[in-house]
N, CA, C, O and the ligand as a Tripos MOL2 file, in Angstrom:
@<TRIPOS>MOLECULE
protein
  317   315    80     0     0
PROTEIN
NO_CHARGES

@<TRIPOS>ATOM
      1 N         157.6130  112.8910  143.7170 N.3       1 MET1
      2 CA        157.1740  112.7910  145.0890 C.3       1 MET1
      3 C         158.3890  112.9460  145.9990 C.2       1 MET1
      4 O         159.4280  112.3220  145.7830 O.2       1 MET1
      5 N         158.2420  113.7920  147.0240 N.am      2 SER2
      6 CA        159.3520  113.9730  147.9600 C.3       2 SER2
      7 C         158.9510  113.4830  149.3390 C.2       2 SER2
      8 O         157.7670  113.3860  149.6630 O.2       2 SER2
      9 N         159.9450  113.1810  150.1350 N.am      3 SER3
     10 CA        159.6720  112.7590  151.5070 C.3       3 SER3
     11 C         160.6920  113.4180  152.4340 C.2       3 SER3
     12 O         161.7860  113.7910  152.0130 O.2       3 SER3
     13 N         160.3190  113.5490  153.6730 N.am      4 THR4
     14 CA        161.1850  114.1590  154.6720 C.3       4 THR4
     15 C         161.3330  113.1950  155.8390 C.2       4 THR4
     16 O         160.3610  112.5930  156.2950 O.2       4 THR4
     17 N         162.5530  113.0620  156.3070 N.am      5 VAL5
     18 CA        162.8220  112.1980  157.4480 C.3       5 VAL5
     19 C         163.2800  113.0890  158.6030 C.2       5 VAL5
     20 O         164.1850  113.9100  158.4520 O.2       5 VAL5
     21 N         162.6400  112.9130  159.7520 N.am      6 TYR6
     22 CA        163.0110  113.6660  160.9560 C.3       6 TYR6
     23 C         163.6740  112.7240  161.9520 C.2       6 TYR6
     24 O         163.2540  111.5810  162.1320 O.2       6 TYR6
     25 N         164.7200  113.2370  162.5950 N.am      7 ARG7
     26 CA        165.3340  112.4850  163.6990 C.3       7 ARG7
     27 C         165.1410  113.3000  164.9610 C.2       7 ARG7
     28 O         165.3400  114.5140  164.9620 O.2       7 ARG7
     29 N         164.7630  112.6470  166.0070 N.am      8 LEU8
     30 CA        164.5550  113.3180  167.2910 C.3       8 LEU8
     31 C         165.7810  113.1310  168.1720 C.2       8 LEU8
     32 O         166.4670  112.1100  168.1170 O.2       8 LEU8
     33 N         166.0390  114.1650  168.9990 N.am      9 ARG9
     34 CA        167.1970  114.0880  169.8840 C.3       9 ARG9
     35 C         166.8270  114.6420  171.2480 C.2       9 ARG9
     36 O         166.0640  115.6010  171.3580 O.2       9 ARG9
     37 N         167.3740  114.0290  172.2790 N.am     10 GLU10
     38 CA        167.1690  114.5390  173.6380 C.3      10 GLU10
     39 C         168.1110  115.7040  173.8920 C.2      10 GLU10
     40 O         169.2340  115.7360  173.3890 O.2      10 GLU10
     41 N         167.6410  116.6500  174.6710 N.am     11 TYR11
     42 CA        168.4840  117.7660  175.1150 C.3      11 TYR11
     43 C         168.2430  117.9840  176.5970 C.2      11 TYR11
     44 O         167.1380  117.7850  177.1020 O.2      11 TYR11
     45 N         169.2860  118.3910  177.2720 N.am     12 THR12
     46 CA        169.1750  118.8090  178.6680 C.3      12 THR12
     47 C         169.4470  120.3040  178.7060 C.2      12 THR12
     48 O         170.4560  120.7650  178.1720 O.2      12 THR12
     49 N         168.5580  121.0600  179.3300 N.am     13 VAL13
     50 CA        168.7210  122.5120  179.4120 C.3      13 VAL13
     51 C         169.2230  122.8520  180.8140 C.2      13 VAL13
     52 O         168.6090  122.4950  181.8190 O.2      13 VAL13
     53 N         170.3520  123.5500  180.8520 N.am     14 VAL14
     54 CA        170.9810  123.9060  182.1320 C.3      14 VAL14
     55 C         171.3540  125.3800  182.1190 C.2      14 VAL14
     56 O         171.4680  126.0020  181.0640 O.2      14 VAL14
     57 N         171.5410  125.9250  183.3240 N.am     15 ARG15
     58 CA        172.0870  127.2830  183.4220 C.3      15 ARG15
     59 C         173.4640  127.2740  182.7790 C.2      15 ARG15
     60 O         174.2630  126.3720  183.0310 O.2      15 ARG15
     61 N         173.7470  128.2720  181.9490 N.am     16 ASP16
     62 CA        175.0240  128.3290  181.2400 C.3      16 ASP16
     63 C         176.0670  128.9810  182.1350 C.2      16 ASP16
     64 O         176.0230  130.1830  182.3950 O.2      16 ASP16
     65 N         177.0090  128.1620  182.6020 N.am     17 GLN17
     66 CA        178.0850  128.6690  183.4550 C.3      17 GLN17
     67 C         179.4390  128.4520  182.7990 C.2      17 GLN17
     68 O         180.4710  128.4390  183.4700 O.2      17 GLN17
     69 N         179.4250  128.2800  181.4660 N.am     18 GLU18
     70 CA        180.6810  128.1220  180.7270 C.3      18 GLU18
     71 C         181.3990  129.4620  180.6750 C.2      18 GLU18
     72 O         180.7660  130.5080  180.8180 O.2      18 GLU18
     73 N         182.7200  129.4450  180.4700 N.am     19 PRO19
     74 CA        183.4760  130.7050  180.4220 C.3      19 PRO19
     75 C         182.9800  131.6780  179.3480 C.2      19 PRO19
     76 O         183.1020  132.8920  179.5100 O.2      19 PRO19
     77 N         182.4240  131.1560  178.2590 N.am     20 ASP20
     78 CA        181.9570  132.0410  177.1860 C.3      20 ASP20
     79 C         180.4780  132.4130  177.3360 C.2      20 ASP20
     80 O         179.9010  133.0020  176.4220 O.2      20 ASP20
     81 N         179.8580  132.0810  178.4670 N.am     21 ALA21
     82 CA        178.4290  132.3660  178.6640 C.3      21 ALA21
     83 C         178.1920  133.8700  178.7690 C.2      21 ALA21
     84 O         179.0310  134.6220  179.2630 O.2      21 ALA21
     85 N         177.0440  134.2710  178.2970 N.am     22 GLU22
     86 CA        176.5950  135.6450  178.4730 C.3      22 GLU22
     87 C         176.4680  135.9130  179.9820 C.2      22 GLU22
     88 O         176.0320  135.0240  180.7140 O.2      22 GLU22
     89 N         176.8310  137.0960  180.4640 N.am     23 PRO23
     90 CA        176.7380  137.3410  181.9060 C.3      23 PRO23
     91 C         175.2960  137.3910  182.3990 C.2      23 PRO23
     92 O         174.3880  137.8070  181.6790 O.2      23 PRO23
     93 N         175.1100  136.9580  183.6410 N.am     24 HIS24
     94 CA        173.8090  137.0360  184.3180 C.3      24 HIS24
     95 C         173.6900  138.4680  184.8380 C.2      24 HIS24
     96 O         174.4810  138.8880  185.6830 O.2      24 HIS24
     97 N         172.7110  139.2180  184.3400 N.am     25 THR25
     98 CA        172.6160  140.6340  184.7020 C.3      25 THR25
     99 C         171.1830  141.0310  185.0390 C.2      25 THR25
    100 O         170.2160  140.3490  184.6990 O.2      25 THR25
    101 N         171.0990  142.1540  185.7150 N.am     26 TYR26
    102 CA        169.8220  142.7920  186.0590 C.3      26 TYR26
    103 C         169.8490  144.1980  185.4750 C.2      26 TYR26
    104 O         170.9000  144.8360  185.4220 O.2      26 TYR26
    105 N         168.6920  144.6770  185.0400 N.am     27 ALA27
    106 CA        168.5760  146.0580  184.5710 C.3      27 ALA27
    107 C         167.1580  146.5350  184.8540 C.2      27 ALA27
    108 O         166.1950  145.7920  184.6630 O.2      27 ALA27
    109 N         167.0400  147.7620  185.3020 N.am     28 LEU28
    110 CA        165.7310  148.3500  185.5970 C.3      28 LEU28
    111 C         165.3560  149.3190  184.4890 C.2      28 LEU28
    112 O         166.2120  149.9930  183.9150 O.2      28 LEU28
    113 N         164.0660  149.3770  184.1990 N.am     29 GLN29
    114 CA        163.5450  150.2900  183.1890 C.3      29 GLN29
    115 C         162.3210  150.9850  183.7640 C.2      29 GLN29
    116 O         161.4810  150.3560  184.4070 O.2      29 GLN29
    117 N         162.2300  152.2790  183.5270 N.am     30 CYS30
    118 CA        161.0640  153.0470  183.9310 C.3      30 CYS30
    119 C         159.9100  152.7010  182.9890 C.2      30 CYS30
    120 O         160.0590  152.7730  181.7690 O.2      30 CYS30
    121 N         158.7640  152.3270  183.5530 N.am     31 ALA31
    122 CA        157.6090  151.9670  182.7300 C.3      31 ALA31
    123 C         156.8520  153.2010  182.2500 C.2      31 ALA31
    124 O         155.9450  153.0860  181.4270 O.2      31 ALA31
    125 N         157.2140  154.3790  182.7540 N.am     32 VAL32
    126 CA        156.5420  155.6110  182.3410 C.3      32 VAL32
    127 C         157.2220  156.1970  181.0980 C.2      32 VAL32
    128 O         156.5590  156.5060  180.1080 O.2      32 VAL32
    129 N         158.5640  156.3480  181.1610 N.am     33 CYS33
    130 CA        159.2610  157.0130  180.0540 C.3      33 CYS33
    131 C         160.1670  156.0660  179.2660 C.2      33 CYS33
    132 O         160.7520  156.4670  178.2590 O.2      33 CYS33
    133 N         160.2890  154.8240  179.7090 N.am     34 ALA34
    134 CA        161.0800  153.7890  179.0390 C.3      34 ALA34
    135 C         162.5840  153.9820  179.1740 C.2      34 ALA34
    136 O         163.3550  153.2140  178.5990 O.2      34 ALA34
    137 N         163.0170  154.9950  179.9220 N.am     35 GLU35
    138 CA        164.4490  155.1400  180.1500 C.3      35 GLU35
    139 C         164.9150  153.9600  181.0010 C.2      35 GLU35
    140 O         164.1840  153.4880  181.8720 O.2      35 GLU35
    141 N         166.1460  153.4850  180.7420 N.am     36 GLY36
    142 CA        166.6390  152.3260  181.4670 C.3      36 GLY36
    143 C         168.0140  152.5530  182.0380 C.2      36 GLY36
    144 O         168.8040  153.3470  181.5270 O.2      36 GLY36
    145 N         168.2810  151.8390  183.1090 N.am     37 GLY37
    146 CA        169.5940  151.8910  183.7220 C.3      37 GLY37
    147 C         170.5200  150.8650  183.0860 C.2      37 GLY37
    148 O         170.0790  150.0030  182.3270 O.2      37 GLY37
    149 N         171.8090  150.9650  183.4010 N.am     38 PRO38
    150 CA        172.7690  150.0200  182.8240 C.3      38 PRO38
    151 C         172.6160  148.6400  183.4410 C.2      38 PRO38
    152 O         172.3020  148.5280  184.6260 O.2      38 PRO38
    153 N         172.8340  147.5840  182.6570 N.am     39 PRO39
    154 CA        172.7940  146.2420  183.2200 C.3      39 PRO39
    155 C         173.9590  146.0560  184.1870 C.2      39 PRO39
    156 O         175.0450  146.6040  183.9990 O.2      39 PRO39
    157 N         173.6980  145.2670  185.2240 N.am     40 SER40
    158 CA        174.7280  144.9960  186.2180 C.3      40 SER40
    159 C         174.5790  143.5710  186.7280 C.2      40 SER40
    160 O         173.4680  143.0490  186.8230 O.2      40 SER40
    161 N         175.6900  142.9560  187.0500 N.am     41 ALA41
    162 CA        175.6480  141.6320  187.6670 C.3      41 ALA41
    163 C         175.1850  141.7280  189.1180 C.2      41 ALA41
    164 O         174.8090  140.7220  189.7200 O.2      41 ALA41
    165 N         175.2110  142.9260  189.6750 N.am     42 ASP42
    166 CA        174.7950  143.1740  191.0550 C.3      42 ASP42
    167 C         173.3720  143.7520  191.0500 C.2      42 ASP42
    168 O         173.1610  144.8720  190.5850 O.2      42 ASP42
    169 N         172.3990  142.9910  191.5670 N.am     43 ALA43
    170 CA        171.0010  143.4420  191.5460 C.3      43 ALA43
    171 C         170.8150  144.7350  192.3300 C.2      43 ALA43
    172 O         170.0230  145.5890  191.9310 O.2      43 ALA43
    173 N         171.5310  144.8920  193.4360 N.am     44 HIS44
    174 CA        171.3900  146.1050  194.2490 C.3      44 HIS44
    175 C         171.8700  147.3330  193.4730 C.2      44 HIS44
    176 O         171.2760  148.4070  193.5630 O.2      44 HIS44
    177 N         172.9480  147.1620  192.7150 N.am     45 LYS45
    178 CA        173.4540  148.2710  191.9050 C.3      45 LYS45
    179 C         172.4320  148.6340  190.8210 C.2      45 LYS45
    180 O         172.2020  149.8130  190.5520 O.2      45 LYS45
    181 N         171.8290  147.6300  190.2110 N.am     46 ALA46
    182 CA        170.8100  147.8880  189.1790 C.3      46 ALA46
    183 C         169.6120  148.6100  189.7850 C.2      46 ALA46
    184 O         169.0540  149.5110  189.1580 O.2      46 ALA46
    185 N         169.2150  148.2300  190.9840 N.am     47 HIS47
    186 CA        168.0760  148.8750  191.6490 C.3      47 HIS47
    187 C         168.4070  150.3040  192.0530 C.2      47 HIS47
    188 O         167.5110  151.1410  192.1580 O.2      47 HIS47
    189 N         169.6980  150.5940  192.2820 N.am     48 GLY48
    190 CA        170.1200  151.9480  192.6210 C.3      48 GLY48
    191 C         169.7690  152.9400  191.5260 C.2      48 GLY48
    192 O         169.4390  154.0910  191.8110 O.2      48 GLY48
    193 N         169.8390  152.5050  190.2790 N.am     49 TRP49
    194 CA        169.4500  153.3910  189.1710 C.3      49 TRP49
    195 C         167.9950  153.8060  189.3240 C.2      49 TRP49
    196 O         167.6550  154.9670  189.0960 O.2      49 TRP49
    197 N         167.1260  152.8630  189.7110 N.am     50 MET50
    198 CA        165.6970  153.1660  189.8680 C.3      50 MET50
    199 C         165.4890  154.2720  190.9010 C.2      50 MET50
    200 O         164.7060  155.1940  190.6740 O.2      50 MET50
    201 N         166.1850  154.1850  192.0290 N.am     51 LEU51
    202 CA        166.0220  155.1970  193.0720 C.3      51 LEU51
    203 C         166.5120  156.5590  192.5920 C.2      51 LEU51
    204 O         165.8880  157.5780  192.8900 O.2      51 LEU51
    205 N         167.6180  156.5920  191.8550 N.am     52 ALA52
    206 CA        168.1270  157.8570  191.3140 C.3      52 ALA52
    207 C         167.1330  158.4380  190.3030 C.2      52 ALA52
    208 O         166.9080  159.6480  190.2740 O.2      52 ALA52
    209 N         166.5470  157.5810  189.4840 N.am     53 HIS53
    210 CA        165.5570  158.0360  188.4970 C.3      53 HIS53
    211 C         164.3210  158.5880  189.2010 C.2      53 HIS53
    212 O         163.7600  159.5990  188.7790 O.2      53 HIS53
    213 N         163.9040  157.9280  190.2610 N.am     54 LEU54
    214 CA        162.7300  158.3690  191.0250 C.3      54 LEU54
    215 C         162.9810  159.7300  191.6880 C.2      54 LEU54
    216 O         162.0780  160.5650  191.7390 O.2      54 LEU54
    217 N         164.2020  159.9590  192.1970 N.am     55 ARG55
    218 CA        164.5220  161.2660  192.7860 C.3      55 ARG55
    219 C         164.4540  162.3650  191.7250 C.2      55 ARG55
    220 O         163.9880  163.4710  192.0000 O.2      55 ARG55
    221 N         164.9210  162.0560  190.5090 N.am     56 ALA56
    222 CA        164.9250  163.0560  189.4350 C.3      56 ALA56
    223 C         163.5370  163.2650  188.8320 C.2      56 ALA56
    224 O         163.2250  164.3560  188.3550 O.2      56 ALA56
    225 N         162.7110  162.2330  188.8520 N.am     57 ARG57
    226 CA        161.3660  162.3000  188.2460 C.3      57 ARG57
    227 C         160.3580  161.6570  189.2130 C.2      57 ARG57
    228 O         159.9640  160.5060  189.0280 O.2      57 ARG57
    229 N         159.9490  162.4050  190.2370 N.am     58 PRO58
    230 CA        159.0860  161.8360  191.2890 C.3      58 PRO58
    231 C         157.7490  161.2850  190.7860 C.2      58 PRO58
    232 O         157.1180  160.4950  191.4870 O.2      58 PRO58
    233 N         157.3130  161.6740  189.6140 N.am     59 GLY59
    234 CA        156.0490  161.1620  189.0920 C.3      59 GLY59
    235 C         156.1790  159.8040  188.4160 C.2      59 GLY59
    236 O         155.1740  159.1880  188.0610 O.2      59 GLY59
    237 N         157.4070  159.3340  188.2380 N.am     60 HIS60
    238 CA        157.6210  158.0460  187.5650 C.3      60 HIS60
    239 C         157.6830  156.9610  188.6370 C.2      60 HIS60
    240 O         158.7210  156.7410  189.2610 O.2      60 HIS60
    241 N         156.5550  156.2920  188.8350 N.am     61 LEU61
    242 CA        156.4050  155.3920  189.9780 C.3      61 LEU61
    243 C         156.3930  153.9080  189.6230 C.2      61 LEU61
    244 O         156.3690  153.0640  190.5190 O.2      61 LEU61
    245 N         156.4080  153.5790  188.3420 N.am     62 THR62
    246 CA        156.3600  152.1590  187.9780 C.3      62 THR62
    247 C         157.5930  151.7810  187.1590 C.2      62 THR62
    248 O         158.0490  152.5380  186.3020 O.2      62 THR62
    249 N         158.1160  150.5960  187.4450 N.am     63 TYR63
    250 CA        159.3640  150.1170  186.8410 C.3      63 TYR63
    251 C         159.2400  148.6410  186.4930 C.2      63 TYR63
    252 O         158.3870  147.9260  187.0190 O.2      63 TYR63
    253 N         160.1040  148.2120  185.6040 N.am     64 ARG64
    254 CA        160.1820  146.7740  185.3110 C.3      64 ARG64
    255 C         161.6500  146.3630  185.3700 C.2      64 ARG64
    256 O         162.5540  147.1420  185.0680 O.2      64 ARG64
    257 N         161.8480  145.1190  185.7670 N.am     65 GLU65
    258 CA        163.2040  144.5850  185.8610 C.3      65 GLU65
    259 C         163.4280  143.5960  184.7280 C.2      65 GLU65
    260 O         162.5950  142.7270  184.4720 O.2      65 GLU65
    261 N         164.5580  143.7370  184.0550 N.am     66 HIS66
    262 CA        164.9510  142.7850  183.0010 C.3      66 HIS66
    263 C         166.1110  141.9540  183.5410 C.2      66 HIS66
    264 O         167.1530  142.4830  183.9290 O.2      66 HIS66
    265 N         165.9040  140.6490  183.5550 N.am     67 VAL67
    266 CA        166.9430  139.7430  184.0330 C.3      67 VAL67
    267 C         167.4390  138.9270  182.8490 C.2      67 VAL67
    268 O         166.6560  138.2940  182.1410 O.2      67 VAL67
    269 N         168.7350  138.9530  182.6490 N.am     68 THR68
    270 CA        169.3480  138.1090  181.6230 C.3      68 THR68
    271 C         170.0050  136.9450  182.3400 C.2      68 THR68
    272 O         170.9720  137.1240  183.0810 O.2      68 THR68
    273 N         169.4750  135.7550  182.1150 N.am     69 ARG69
    274 CA        169.9740  134.5490  182.7850 C.3      69 ARG69
    275 C         170.2370  133.5210  181.6990 C.2      69 ARG69
    276 O         169.2990  132.9060  181.1920 O.2      69 ARG69
    277 N         171.4960  133.3270  181.3350 N.am     70 PRO70
    278 CA        171.7920  132.4560  180.2000 C.3      70 PRO70
    279 C         171.5920  130.9680  180.4960 C.2      70 PRO70
    280 O         171.8600  130.4880  181.5980 O.2      70 PRO70
    281 N         171.1200  130.2720  179.4920 N.am     71 TYR71
    282 CA        170.9440  128.8250  179.5490 C.3      71 TYR71
    283 C         171.6250  128.1980  178.3510 C.2      71 TYR71
    284 O         171.8690  128.8550  177.3390 O.2      71 TYR71
    285 N         171.9240  126.9260  178.4800 N.am     72 ARG72
    286 CA        172.5680  126.1900  177.3890 C.3      72 ARG72
    287 C         171.8320  124.8640  177.2180 C.2      72 ARG72
    288 O         171.4540  124.2230  178.1980 O.2      72 ARG72
    289 N         171.6330  124.4610  175.9610 N.am     73 ALA73
    290 CA        171.0460  123.1470  175.6550 C.3      73 ALA73
    291 C         172.1820  122.1900  175.3300 C.2      73 ALA73
    292 O         172.9750  122.4280  174.4180 O.2      73 ALA73
    293 N         172.2450  121.1030  176.0930 N.am     74 ILE74
    294 CA        173.2990  120.0970  175.8890 C.3      74 ILE74
    295 C         172.7020  118.9300  175.1300 C.2      74 ILE74
    296 O         171.7800  118.2760  175.6170 O.2      74 ILE74
    297 N         173.2250  118.6620  173.9280 N.am     75 PRO75
    298 CA        172.6770  117.5660  173.1360 C.3      75 PRO75
    299 C         172.8900  116.2150  173.8200 C.2      75 PRO75
    300 O         173.9490  115.9420  174.3850 O.2      75 PRO75
    301 N         171.8680  115.3930  173.7500 N.am     76 GLY76
    302 CA        171.9410  114.0470  174.3190 C.3      76 GLY76
    303 C         171.8870  113.0110  173.2030 C.2      76 GLY76
    304 O         172.3250  113.2480  172.0770 O.2      76 GLY76
    305 N         171.3380  111.8610  173.5550 N.am     77 LYS77
    306 CA        171.3160  110.7540  172.5850 C.3      77 LYS77
    307 C         170.2220  110.9840  171.5280 C.2      77 LYS77
    308 O         169.2160  111.6520  171.7630 O.2      77 LYS77
    309 N         170.4720  110.4080  170.3840 N.am     78 TRP78
    310 CA        169.4740  110.4060  169.3180 C.3      78 TRP78
    311 C         168.3990  109.3890  169.6590 C.2      78 TRP78
    312 O         168.6980  108.3130  170.1780 O.2      78 TRP78
    313 N         167.1800  109.7170  169.3780 N.am     79 LEU79
    314 CA        166.0650  108.8040  169.6930 C.3      79 LEU79
    315 C         165.6930  107.9760  168.4720 C.2      79 LEU79
    316 O         164.7790  107.1540  168.5390 O.2      79 LEU79
    317 ZN        160.9480  157.6210  183.8150 Zn       80 ZN80
@<TRIPOS>BOND
     1     1     2 1
     2     2     3 1
     3     3     4 2
     4     3     5 am
     5     5     6 1
     6     6     7 1
     7     7     8 2
     8     7     9 am
     9     9    10 1
    10    10    11 1
    11    11    12 2
    12    11    13 am
    13    13    14 1
    14    14    15 1
    15    15    16 2
    16    15    17 am
    17    17    18 1
    18    18    19 1
    19    19    20 2
    20    19    21 am
    21    21    22 1
    22    22    23 1
    23    23    24 2
    24    23    25 am
    25    25    26 1
    26    26    27 1
    27    27    28 2
    28    27    29 am
    29    29    30 1
    30    30    31 1
    31    31    32 2
    32    31    33 am
    33    33    34 1
    34    34    35 1
    35    35    36 2
    36    35    37 am
    37    37    38 1
    38    38    39 1
    39    39    40 2
    40    39    41 am
    41    41    42 1
    42    42    43 1
    43    43    44 2
    44    43    45 am
    45    45    46 1
    46    46    47 1
    47    47    48 2
    48    47    49 am
    49    49    50 1
    50    50    51 1
    51    51    52 2
    52    51    53 am
    53    53    54 1
    54    54    55 1
    55    55    56 2
    56    55    57 am
    57    57    58 1
    58    58    59 1
    59    59    60 2
    60    59    61 am
    61    61    62 1
    62    62    63 1
    63    63    64 2
    64    63    65 am
    65    65    66 1
    66    66    67 1
    67    67    68 2
    68    67    69 am
    69    69    70 1
    70    70    71 1
    71    71    72 2
    72    71    73 am
    73    73    74 1
    74    74    75 1
    75    75    76 2
    76    75    77 am
    77    77    78 1
    78    78    79 1
    79    79    80 2
    80    79    81 am
    81    81    82 1
    82    82    83 1
    83    83    84 2
    84    83    85 am
    85    85    86 1
    86    86    87 1
    87    87    88 2
    88    87    89 am
    89    89    90 1
    90    90    91 1
    91    91    92 2
    92    91    93 am
    93    93    94 1
    94    94    95 1
    95    95    96 2
    96    95    97 am
    97    97    98 1
    98    98    99 1
    99    99   100 2
   100    99   101 am
   101   101   102 1
   102   102   103 1
   103   103   104 2
   104   103   105 am
   105   105   106 1
   106   106   107 1
   107   107   108 2
   108   107   109 am
   109   109   110 1
   110   110   111 1
   111   111   112 2
   112   111   113 am
   113   113   114 1
   114   114   115 1
   115   115   116 2
   116   115   117 am
   117   117   118 1
   118   118   119 1
   119   119   120 2
   120   119   121 am
   121   121   122 1
   122   122   123 1
   123   123   124 2
   124   123   125 am
   125   125   126 1
   126   126   127 1
   127   127   128 2
   128   127   129 am
   129   129   130 1
   130   130   131 1
   131   131   132 2
   132   131   133 am
   133   133   134 1
   134   134   135 1
   135   135   136 2
   136   135   137 am
   137   137   138 1
   138   138   139 1
   139   139   140 2
   140   139   141 am
   141   141   142 1
   142   142   143 1
   143   143   144 2
   144   143   145 am
   145   145   146 1
   146   146   147 1
   147   147   148 2
   148   147   149 am
   149   149   150 1
   150   150   151 1
   151   151   152 2
   152   151   153 am
   153   153   154 1
   154   154   155 1
   155   155   156 2
   156   155   157 am
   157   157   158 1
   158   158   159 1
   159   159   160 2
   160   159   161 am
   161   161   162 1
   162   162   163 1
   163   163   164 2
   164   163   165 am
   165   165   166 1
   166   166   167 1
   167   167   168 2
   168   167   169 am
   169   169   170 1
   170   170   171 1
   171   171   172 2
   172   171   173 am
   173   173   174 1
   174   174   175 1
   175   175   176 2
   176   175   177 am
   177   177   178 1
   178   178   179 1
   179   179   180 2
   180   179   181 am
   181   181   182 1
   182   182   183 1
   183   183   184 2
   184   183   185 am
   185   185   186 1
   186   186   187 1
   187   187   188 2
   188   187   189 am
   189   189   190 1
   190   190   191 1
   191   191   192 2
   192   191   193 am
   193   193   194 1
   194   194   195 1
   195   195   196 2
   196   195   197 am
   197   197   198 1
   198   198   199 1
   199   199   200 2
   200   199   201 am
   201   201   202 1
   202   202   203 1
   203   203   204 2
   204   203   205 am
   205   205   206 1
   206   206   207 1
   207   207   208 2
   208   207   209 am
   209   209   210 1
   210   210   211 1
   211   211   212 2
   212   211   213 am
   213   213   214 1
   214   214   215 1
   215   215   216 2
   216   215   217 am
   217   217   218 1
   218   218   219 1
   219   219   220 2
   220   219   221 am
   221   221   222 1
   222   222   223 1
   223   223   224 2
   224   223   225 am
   225   225   226 1
   226   226   227 1
   227   227   228 2
   228   227   229 am
   229   229   230 1
   230   230   231 1
   231   231   232 2
   232   231   233 am
   233   233   234 1
   234   234   235 1
   235   235   236 2
   236   235   237 am
   237   237   238 1
   238   238   239 1
   239   239   240 2
   240   239   241 am
   241   241   242 1
   242   242   243 1
   243   243   244 2
   244   243   245 am
   245   245   246 1
   246   246   247 1
   247   247   248 2
   248   247   249 am
   249   249   250 1
   250   250   251 1
   251   251   252 2
   252   251   253 am
   253   253   254 1
   254   254   255 1
   255   255   256 2
   256   255   257 am
   257   257   258 1
   258   258   259 1
   259   259   260 2
   260   259   261 am
   261   261   262 1
   262   262   263 1
   263   263   264 2
   264   263   265 am
   265   265   266 1
   266   266   267 1
   267   267   268 2
   268   267   269 am
   269   269   270 1
   270   270   271 1
   271   271   272 2
   272   271   273 am
   273   273   274 1
   274   274   275 1
   275   275   276 2
   276   275   277 am
   277   277   278 1
   278   278   279 1
   279   279   280 2
   280   279   281 am
   281   281   282 1
   282   282   283 1
   283   283   284 2
   284   283   285 am
   285   285   286 1
   286   286   287 1
   287   287   288 2
   288   287   289 am
   289   289   290 1
   290   290   291 1
   291   291   292 2
   292   291   293 am
   293   293   294 1
   294   294   295 1
   295   295   296 2
   296   295   297 am
   297   297   298 1
   298   298   299 1
   299   299   300 2
   300   299   301 am
   301   301   302 1
   302   302   303 1
   303   303   304 2
   304   303   305 am
   305   305   306 1
   306   306   307 1
   307   307   308 2
   308   307   309 am
   309   309   310 1
   310   310   311 1
   311   311   312 2
   312   311   313 am
   313   313   314 1
   314   314   315 1
   315   315   316 2
@<TRIPOS>SUBSTRUCTURE
     1 MET1         2 RESIDUE 1 A MET
     2 SER2         6 RESIDUE 1 A SER
     3 SER3        10 RESIDUE 1 A SER
     4 THR4        14 RESIDUE 1 A THR
     5 VAL5        18 RESIDUE 1 A VAL
     6 TYR6        22 RESIDUE 1 A TYR
     7 ARG7        26 RESIDUE 1 A ARG
     8 LEU8        30 RESIDUE 1 A LEU
     9 ARG9        34 RESIDUE 1 A ARG
    10 GLU10       38 RESIDUE 1 A GLU
    11 TYR11       42 RESIDUE 1 A TYR
    12 THR12       46 RESIDUE 1 A THR
    13 VAL13       50 RESIDUE 1 A VAL
    14 VAL14       54 RESIDUE 1 A VAL
    15 ARG15       58 RESIDUE 1 A ARG
    16 ASP16       62 RESIDUE 1 A ASP
    17 GLN17       66 RESIDUE 1 A GLN
    18 GLU18       70 RESIDUE 1 A GLU
    19 PRO19       74 RESIDUE 1 A PRO
    20 ASP20       78 RESIDUE 1 A ASP
    21 ALA21       82 RESIDUE 1 A ALA
    22 GLU22       86 RESIDUE 1 A GLU
    23 PRO23       90 RESIDUE 1 A PRO
    24 HIS24       94 RESIDUE 1 A HIS
    25 THR25       98 RESIDUE 1 A THR
    26 TYR26      102 RESIDUE 1 A TYR
    27 ALA27      106 RESIDUE 1 A ALA
    28 LEU28      110 RESIDUE 1 A LEU
    29 GLN29      114 RESIDUE 1 A GLN
    30 CYS30      118 RESIDUE 1 A CYS
    31 ALA31      122 RESIDUE 1 A ALA
    32 VAL32      126 RESIDUE 1 A VAL
    33 CYS33      130 RESIDUE 1 A CYS
    34 ALA34      134 RESIDUE 1 A ALA
    35 GLU35      138 RESIDUE 1 A GLU
    36 GLY36      142 RESIDUE 1 A GLY
    37 GLY37      146 RESIDUE 1 A GLY
    38 PRO38      150 RESIDUE 1 A PRO
    39 PRO39      154 RESIDUE 1 A PRO
    40 SER40      158 RESIDUE 1 A SER
    41 ALA41      162 RESIDUE 1 A ALA
    42 ASP42      166 RESIDUE 1 A ASP
    43 ALA43      170 RESIDUE 1 A ALA
    44 HIS44      174 RESIDUE 1 A HIS
    45 LYS45      178 RESIDUE 1 A LYS
    46 ALA46      182 RESIDUE 1 A ALA
    47 HIS47      186 RESIDUE 1 A HIS
    48 GLY48      190 RESIDUE 1 A GLY
    49 TRP49      194 RESIDUE 1 A TRP
    50 MET50      198 RESIDUE 1 A MET
    51 LEU51      202 RESIDUE 1 A LEU
    52 ALA52      206 RESIDUE 1 A ALA
    53 HIS53      210 RESIDUE 1 A HIS
    54 LEU54      214 RESIDUE 1 A LEU
    55 ARG55      218 RESIDUE 1 A ARG
    56 ALA56      222 RESIDUE 1 A ALA
    57 ARG57      226 RESIDUE 1 A ARG
    58 PRO58      230 RESIDUE 1 A PRO
    59 GLY59      234 RESIDUE 1 A GLY
    60 HIS60      238 RESIDUE 1 A HIS
    61 LEU61      242 RESIDUE 1 A LEU
    62 THR62      246 RESIDUE 1 A THR
    63 TYR63      250 RESIDUE 1 A TYR
    64 ARG64      254 RESIDUE 1 A ARG
    65 GLU65      258 RESIDUE 1 A GLU
    66 HIS66      262 RESIDUE 1 A HIS
    67 VAL67      266 RESIDUE 1 A VAL
    68 THR68      270 RESIDUE 1 A THR
    69 ARG69      274 RESIDUE 1 A ARG
    70 PRO70      278 RESIDUE 1 A PRO
    71 TYR71      282 RESIDUE 1 A TYR
    72 ARG72      286 RESIDUE 1 A ARG
    73 ALA73      290 RESIDUE 1 A ALA
    74 ILE74      294 RESIDUE 1 A ILE
    75 PRO75      298 RESIDUE 1 A PRO
    76 GLY76      302 RESIDUE 1 A GLY
    77 LYS77      306 RESIDUE 1 A LYS
    78 TRP78      310 RESIDUE 1 A TRP
    79 LEU79      314 RESIDUE 1 A LEU
    80 ZN80       317 GROUP 0 **** ****
């Protein structure tokens, strides 16, 4: 007969602003052809790719934005 013991722990989830955190970026993707622009920390720069893509392919009218926003879980006390 085997048994398993679980321990519970509190965690606090915060935006990750540590030096080693993944960068917070924006990237646009065309929903018609799936082509995507480069990720950028500047949302306006990321949106600029969409306008350039639209000029080159006027029939591609729908887009999606991918936002990478890192978070970190900070371990708390054991329950
Ligand atoms: Zn497209």
